[in-house]
N, C-alpha and C positions, 0 to 999 in steps of 0.2 A: 447875963445875955451877951456881954462883950466877949467873954471867954468862949462861948459857943460860936459867935460870928468869926472869931479868929481861928477856930478849929476847922470850920468848913473849907476855907481856902487852902489850908494845909493838906487836907485829904484830897482835893482836886489836883493839886500840883503833884502829889505822889502818884496818882493814877496816870498822869501824862508822862511822868518819868518812866514808869514801868512800861508804858506802851512804846516809848522810844527805844528802850533797851530790847524789847521783843523784836523790833524791826531790824536790828543789827545782828541778830542771831543767824548762823549759817545753817543750810539744809543738811540733813543727815547724809553721810557718804554712802555710795553704792557698794554692794559687795564685790570683791575682785573676781575676775573671770576664772573658770576652772583651768587647771593645768593642761598642757598639750597632750599628755598621755591620756587623760580622761576624754579629751575631745576626739581622739582617734578611735575610741571605743564606741562612739555614737552611731546609730543606724543611718545608712545613706539611701536616698531615693533615686533610682535610675529612670530617666525619661525615655531612653532609647529602647526599642523592643529587643527581645532575645533573638539572637542570630545563631543559627546552627552552623558553626564554623567547620565542623567535621565533615558535613555533607554539602558544603557550598559548591565545590567544584562539580560534584555529581549533579546537583540541581541545575547548575548553569549549563551543563551538557544536555540535560533533558529539556530545559526551557531555553533554547538559544535566543529566542526573540521575546522581548518584553512587550506585552500587549498594552496599547495606550489607554485602554479603558480600566486597567487594574488600579486599585487604590492602595494595595499593600502587597508586599512580597516577603517571603520567608528566607531570603538569602540576601547577601550584600551585592547589589548590581554595580557594575562599573559605570564610569562616566559615559563611555561609548554606548553602553546599553540604554542608558536613560535618554540620551539625545540622538539615538540612531534614527534615520528616516523611516517613515511608515512603509510597511511592505504589504503586498497583497492587493486584491481588487478593492476599488473604492465603492462605498455604499451610495447608490444614486439618490436615495431618499435623504441621506445625511447631507449630500452635496446640495440638493435643492433647499434643504432646511437651513443650512449654514451659509449658503451663497458662495461656497468655495469652488464650485464648478457648475457647469450648465446642467448636467444631469438629464439631458434630453434623450428620448428613446432613439437609439441608433440601430435597432434591429426590428424584426417583425413582432416579437412578443415581449421583449424586456431590454434591459441595458446590458451591453457587453463591453468589455475592454478591447480597445483596438490592438490588433496583433499584426503580424506580418502576413496573414492570410489575405489573398486578394478578395475584394468584395464580390466579384462575379463567381469565384470558386466557392465562397461561403454560401451565396444564394443557391448555387447549383446543388450543393450537398444538402442544404436545408430543405429544399423542395423535394429532393430525391428521397430523403428520409421520411418526409410526410406522405409521399406517394407510394414508394416501393418498399419502405420499411428498413432501409439500411443507408449508411453514409460512410464514405471513406474517411480514414484518419489522415488529416493533412500533416500531422506531425510524425508520421511513420518514418523511421530512420532508414536511410538508404533507398528510399523509393519502395518500401514494402507495401503489401496489399492488405494490411489490416483494416478492419471495418468495425463499425458499431451497428448494433441492431441484428437484423436477420442476416447472419454471415453466410448461411447456405444460399440464399438468393444472391448475395454479392458474389459468391464464387461461381454460381451458374452464369451470372452476367459477365464474368471475367473482368470485372473492374471497369467496364465500359458502359454499363446501363445507368444512365442518369436522365433527368428530365430534359436537359438541354443537349443530350447526346455527346457530352464531353467526358473524357476519361477522368479518373480520380485525380484530384489535385494533390500534389506532393511537393516537397522541397520548397517550403516557404510560400505555398499557395500558387505556384506556377503549374499550369496544366501540362500534362505529358503528351496530349494529343497534338501532333505537329500541325494538323490542319487548323486547329483552334487558335494556335499562337500566331497564325498569319494575320496580316492586317485585314480587318473586316471592312467591307464596303457599306456605305450608307445607302438607304433606300432611294433617296433623291440626291443626285450628284450636285454639289455646290451648295447644299443646304446644311449649315452647321448644326441645326436643331433637329434634323431628321433622325429617326431611330436606326439602329444597326440591323442589318439583315443577317440573322443567325441561321446557320444551316442545321436543320433538325434531323434526328435519326429516323430510320424507317418506321420504327414502332411509334415514335411520337407523331410523325406526320400522319400515320393511319388513325391515331387516336384523335387528332385535331380535324379530321374531315367533318364537314357540316352535313347535317341531315337535309332532306329536301325542303322542309318547312323553314329551317334556319337559312338555307341558301336563298329562298324567296325573300325573306326579310332583309338579308344583307344586300341583295340586288335592288330592292326598293329604296333602301337608305342610300345606296350609291347613286341612284338616279336623282334623289332629292338633293344630295350634295352637289352633283354636277349641275343641276338646274340652278341652285343657289349661287354657285360659282359663276355660271353664265350670266345671271342677273347682276352680280357684283361687277363683272368685267364689262357689262354693257352690251353683251352679244344680242340681247333681245330688243335693244332699242333700234330696231330697223324701221325705216319710214314705210308708211302704207300709202296707198293711192288716195290722194285727196280729191274729194268731189263734194258737190252740194245738190240738194234736191229741193226744187221749188214746188210748193204745195198749192199754189193758187191757180186760177184759170189763165191769167195772163200777167206777165211781168210788168206791162205798161198799160196805162189807161188810154182813153180816147185822145188825150192831149199829149201822149208820149211821156208821161211822168211815171216814175217807179214808186215803190213803197217808201223810198227815202224822202220823198217830198212830204212835208208835214201838212196836216189838215188846217183849214182856215181857223177853226175854233182854237187850236193850239197856239197859233200865231197871236191871236187877239188876247190870249191869257198870259202872254209872256211879260216878264218884269217882276218887280217886287210886289209881294202880296202876303197877306196874313194867312197862316196855316192853322188847320183844325185837326183834331184827332179823329180818325175814321172809326166807325162803329160797326159796320156789317160787311160781310163778304158778298161782293156782287158777281164774281166770276171765278171759276177754277180752271186753270190751264193744265191739261193732262196730256202727256205725250212721251215723257221720259219713262223708261222701263225700270230705272233704279232711282236712287236719291238724287236730288239737285244740290250741287255744291255751291253755286254762286249765281247771282242775278245782277245785271247792270242795265240802267236806263240809257237810252240813246241821248247823248249830250244835247243841250240847248232846248230840245223840243220834248223828248220823252214819249213820243207816240209809238216807239218800238221798245221791246224788252228782250234782252239777250240772256240766255240761261245756259249754264254749263252743267252737264249731268255726269253721274258716275257710270253711265252706260256708254261713255266715250263719244257722246254726241253733244253738239252745240246747236241750240234752236233759237230762232228769231221769231218773236210773237208780235202780232198786231194788237195794240191795246186800245187805240182810239176808235177803230171802225169795226172790223169783223171779229176781233178777239180770237183769232185762229193762228195756227202756226204758219208762218210764211215760208220759211226756208230752214232746212236741216243741213248742218255742216258736218261732213264725215272726213276725218283725217287722222284720227288717233286710234290706237289699239288698246288704250287703257283709260281709266277715269280721268276726266278733265278737272284740274284743281282750281285754276284761276283764269279769269278773262279780264281784258282791259281795252277800252275804246281809246282812240286818239281824240284830238280836240273837237273835230267836226263829226266824228262818228262814221267816217267813210271807211275806216279800216279798224280792225281789232286784233288783239293777240290772244292766243290760247296756250296754256301750259298744261302738260299732262304727265301722268305717272309713267308714260313710255319714254320719258326723258327728252321730249321734243317740245320746242316752242315754235308755233306756226303763226304766220301772218295771213289774214284773210281780208278779202274785199267784201264789205257788207252788202253792197248792191248786187254784184254779180255772183258772189259765192265762190270766187276763184281763190285758190291758195297762192299767195304771192311769195312765200319763202318759208323755209324750215331751218331752225337753228338748234344746235345741241352741243353740249360739252361732255356728253356721256354721264352727266350727273342729273339728279332729280331736281327740277325747278319747282319751287313752292309758290312763287308770286311773280308777276310781271307788271311793269308800269312804264307807260310812255312818258317821255319828257314833256312837261306842259308847255314849254315855249313854242311859239309858232315856227321859229326858224330851226327848231331841233326835233321836228316830228319824225325824223329818220333815226332817232336814238331811243332805245328803251333799256331798262335795267331789270334784271331777273335775279331774284333771291333763290339760292340753291341749297340743297341739303349738305353740300360739302363746305359749309361754314363761310361762304363768300357770296358777294353780289357781283354779277358780271354785267358790264355795260357793252351793249351790242350796237353796231352800225348796220342799219338795214341796207344801205347802198352797197357796201362791200360784203356784207354777210359774215363778218368776222368780229370777234370780241376785241374791244379796244381798251378796256380797263377792267381791273379786278380789285374789288374792295374786300379784303380778307383779314379783318381783325376780330371777327366774331369767333366764339368757341362752340357754337351750335348752329343748327340749320336756320337760315335767314327766313323769317316769316312775312315781314311787311317792308314796304318801301313807300315813303311819304315825302313829297317835295314841299318845301316851305321857304320862307324868307325870299319872296319874289323868285322862286325856283333856283336860287343860287346855292341852296343847300338841300340836303335830304336826310331823313331820319330812317334808320333801320332798326328793327327789333328781331330777336332770335331766341332760340330755345335756351341759350345760356343766361336768360333773365337780365340781359343788358340792353341798353338803348344807346346807339352810337349816332353821332351827328357828323356828317361829312360835307366837305366842300365838293361841289360837282366837279368831277374830273381829277380830283386829288385823292389818291388811295390811302390817306392818313386821316383818321378821325380827329376832329377838332375838339370833341368832348365825349367823355364816357359818362353814362348815367347808370350806376349800378349801386343799389342799396341792399342791405340784408333783408329788408321787408319786401322787396320787389319779387314779382312772379313773372312768368313768361307772358308776353303780350302777343297773341297770334293774329290780332286784327287792329288796325289803326285807321281813323278817318280824320279829315280836316273840318274844323268848324267853318261855317260860311264867312265869318269875319277874318279868317286866316290868321288869327292870333293864337289859337289853341288847337291842339290835337287831342283826340280822345282815343284811349287804348283799352281794349277788352282784356283786362287782367284775369288770369285763371284762378284768382282767389275770390270769385263771385262778386266782382265790382268793376266799375269803369273808372279809370284814372284819367286825369287831365294834366297836360304839360303845356307850358307857355313856349312859343317858338319865335319870339321876336328878339329882344336884346339878349336875354338870358334864358337858357333852356333849363327849366326846373319845374318841379311838380307843383300844382296848385293843391295845397293840402286840404282846403275846404271843399273842393269840387270832387266829391266821391258819390257815385251813383250805385246804390246797393238794392238788393231785394230779389234779383234774379239768380238762377243757378246755371252757371256756364262752365264749371270746372271740367276740363278735358275736351272742350269743344271751342272751335274758332268761330263763334257766332259773330255775325256782321253787326257793326254799330253804324248808326246814321244820325244826322241832325236835320231837322226841317229847314227848308230854304230861308225862313225868317230867323233861324237860330233860337227859337223859343222852346222847342222840345227835343229831347234826346230819346232815341228808340233803339231797342236791341232785342234779339231773340234769345231763347234759352233752351236748355236741354229737355224741358217738358213740353215743348211745342207752343209756348206762349210768347207774346211780344209785350214788352214793358215800355211805358212812356214816363219820362221824368221831366220836370220843369228845370230849364237850364239855370235860372237864377237861384232858385231855392234848393235845388237838387232833391226835391221831394217826389215821391212816386205819384204820378198823376193817374195812370190807368194801365190795366193789363188785359190783353185779349188772348183767348185760346184760339190758335190758328191752325195747328197741325197735330197729328196723332203722335208723331215721333219728335225728333229734334228739329227745332226751327233754326236753321243755320243762317238764313239770310232775311234781312228786312231792310227795304229801301224806300224812302219817301219820294214821291214824284217831284221832278224839278220844276214843273209848271202848275199842275193842278193843285189847288189849296188843301184838299183833304183826300188825297189818293195815295195809297201805299201798296207795295207788292211784297209778298213773303214767299219763301221757298223752304222746303223741309226735306228730310230724308225719307219721307213717305212717297216721293216722286211727283208731288203736285206743286203748282205755283198758284197762289191765290191773290186776287185783286180786291182791295178793301177801299171803301169810300165812306 
């Protein structure tokens, strides 16, 4: 056993020694490379294409320009050929696709490259070819008379038959007709945008003669343009004779009092009182032949009602007694748009589409003055102060409000910061300021007498406000917005919208429906385009009641200043209704 144990370590040591000797052995050597002569006899691969050197010069002569779209050539091009600038016309579609050029159409049918041919000469020959069948060659050398198309017709015309009566253009596009190269006169002297007056040939002038029917149409359109120009220039805004017609038996009663004297019942009802919503129509005033645009109660007492009609008439109605028309005021030759009383109701203003503003005496019916700036007035408003009853402001279609002095009869101030026709004028803040609204969807606040607005109110969500009224507490103004809602703005310290005061439910888009508030400030009322009158609660803004009043548009609704449940409405059906 001892001999066997000693033999086992010896065999292990031998195996380790053999492994160490195997690690020290070198790798077998690589075979030597072949000699240089054998390397020259190996096959060579050529990456360049075959070039026909024998016919290189001939092909270069046949193909002098290398197309930029080619991907391979069969000859050896020079450096100048590869990097030569592109020649020939440009492809418009390629220009539009790559953005290397505008590629816009610069002729009647397609894209053409600009040359030295004059534009008028090109148009002349283009239309000549389309009408007569031939066109002269502008590139004819030496002023030759070569032509394209029907050469026989060109020879018969002797080179002078073209649609514009100008001879064939030659020599770089210049016309040979001596009369055509003379300076051309414009149709209207001094107008740089007026067209040129081209002299036509005899044949063309005969072809351009109008028939009898066409001449009648042209004459009618000329008259329409002349009438439109006259209206724009203000030629039709000529004053008419002012007069008034009294419809009663006697202008004074047995005591010598006129209809301006209020009844005793109205006097006793004056003062603060609670208002109620009317329920039924008690009387209909009919006298206007067209629609009624506005109605106004006589201040303080309200026993008279003034109406402005689209038949150019203004009527005064008796509401307290006979309920008949007392007087008709005639002084406009177009529809009356707005009316306004002074503080005591002794005088009132009317503005009409004939561009005139007129001052009337309520009692006698006499016209006291006429004022115009040759522009269309949209609204008029007396100054509310007692010492400024000789001043009124008119909003006009020429984007400005004009302040007038009745004593001198001249405008004394212009407020022109709006970008559209001025629709409303509302005094606020103890009459030291006033607010204007216009078609530009803006509301501007002005200091009286200063033509610079102190505040702009213009928001993206705002719409045009064609009618504005003051709340009885004089802290808020209500505007008839054309997005079918009534908006409220505060007019005390900060002019801003009351976001929670929105009165909705009616349809007024496109119509300047009148907005009013009851004397106690409890209800808000407004007409709409369907002939209805809506009533809202002022505190909760909830719809309280609606009445069907007119067949067409109910443009006006005014609550009585004294009676607690009396309201007047007017519409485009030509009637005025009294509700109680």
